[in-house]
C-alpha positions as CSV (number, residue, x, y, z in Angstrom):
1,X,151.5,155.5,197.9
2,X,149.1,157.4,195.7
3,X,148.8,161.2,196.2
4,X,145.7,162.7,194.7
5,X,145.7,166.5,194.2
6,X,143.2,167.4,191.4
7,X,140.1,169.3,190.8
8,X,137.9,168.2,193.7
9,X,135.0,167.5,191.3
10,X,137.2,164.9,189.6
11,X,138.3,163.0,192.8
12,X,135.6,160.5,192.2
13,X,136.9,159.7,188.8
14,X,140.4,159.1,190.1
15,X,139.2,157.0,193.0
16,X,137.0,154.8,190.8
17,X,139.6,154.5,188.1
18,X,142.3,153.4,190.5
19,X,140.0,150.7,192.0
20,X,138.4,149.4,188.8
21,X,141.6,149.1,186.9
22,X,143.4,147.4,189.8
23,X,146.0,150.1,190.1
24,X,146.0,150.1,193.9
25,X,146.5,147.2,196.3
26,X,145.6,146.6,199.8
27,X,148.9,148.0,201.1
28,X,148.6,151.2,198.9
29,X,148.3,154.3,201.0
30,X,146.0,156.9,199.4
31,X,146.5,160.6,200.2
32,X,144.0,163.2,199.2
33,X,144.9,166.9,199.3
34,X,142.8,169.9,200.4
35,X,140.0,167.9,202.0
36,X,139.2,170.5,204.7
37,X,139.4,173.6,202.4
38,X,137.1,172.0,199.8
39,X,135.1,169.6,202.0
40,X,131.8,170.7,200.4
41,X,133.0,169.5,197.0
42,X,134.1,166.1,198.2
43,X,131.4,165.1,200.7
44,X,130.9,161.8,198.9
45,X,134.5,160.8,199.4
46,X,134.0,159.1,202.8
47,X,131.2,157.0,201.4
48,X,133.3,155.8,198.4
49,X,136.2,154.9,200.7
50,X,133.9,153.0,202.9
51,X,132.4,151.2,199.9
52,X,135.9,149.9,199.1
53,X,136.6,148.9,202.7
54,X,139.0,151.8,203.4
55,X,139.8,153.3,206.8
56,X,140.6,157.0,206.6
57,X,141.6,159.9,208.8
58,X,141.9,163.6,208.2
59,X,145.1,165.4,209.2
60,X,145.3,169.2,209.6
61,X,148.3,170.4,207.7
62,X,147.7,174.1,208.0
63,X,145.1,176.5,209.3
64,X,141.8,175.6,207.6
65,X,143.2,172.8,205.4
66,X,144.5,169.3,205.5
67,X,144.9,165.9,203.9
68,X,143.0,162.7,204.2
69,X,144.9,159.4,204.3
70,X,143.1,156.2,203.4
71,X,144.2,152.6,203.7
72,X,142.8,149.1,204.0
73,X,142.5,147.7,207.5
74,X,145.3,145.3,206.8
75,X,147.7,148.1,206.0
76,X,150.9,147.9,208.0
77,X,151.6,151.3,209.6
78,X,155.2,152.2,209.3
79,X,157.4,154.4,211.5
80,X,158.4,156.5,208.5
81,X,154.7,157.2,207.7
82,X,154.1,158.1,211.3
83,X,157.1,160.5,211.1
84,X,155.7,162.1,207.9
85,X,152.3,162.7,209.6
86,X,154.0,164.3,212.6
87,X,155.9,166.6,210.3
88,X,152.7,167.5,208.4
89,X,151.0,168.5,211.7
90,X,153.8,170.8,212.7
């Protein structure tokens, strides 16, 4: 799992760096923080994830904010990940 929590204007640099330097694999879960609170600064993120064949979903973690999880379509969804997501939503 890779958790990205940086200046939103730099998210693109991190995403591109991880992919171009082969630092993430098809089974690597990517988690992006503050995607609702700062959505105007990362509008491009969905396009980049789609460019790399990623599936993504946004999860509300608190009033007005949340995370985005992104994974390849062959990612195996685990019970522990499902539990973590349920806890984040509570």
